[in-house]
Phi, psi and omega in degrees: 000133183286349177261122180255131180261121181255034181299319180296326179294313180293323178297320179294318179297326181266002181052050183239135179276165178296322178299314181296316179297319179302314180295317184287328182272332181086027176247155178289155177301319182295320179293320177293322179296318177299318178293314183299322182277357179081014181269355180289141177272338182202164175218134179285146177299325180295324177292314179300318178298315181296318179295316179298321180295314182292317182274357181051060181217180178255156178306325179293341175285336184261329185240139182221140178260133178226128180292138174275132180269000000 
C-alpha cells in the first residue's frame, strides 16, 4: 500500500502506549491497532484530528506516501 502509517513512531516519540492513546482519543484498542498496523482502508478526519491533538503532531507526521514500484 502506498500510504504508510507512522502512528507507532509518533507514539514512541511521545512515550505513549496504545492503551493510553486509546483512552485519550476515545477509540477502541482494536480500531487503533488496525490503524497502527496500516490495515485500515480509511480514516475519518475527526479521528485523525483527535490523534493529532493528543500526540501534538501534524497529519503529515502520521501519514506518508510512498510510490509502489
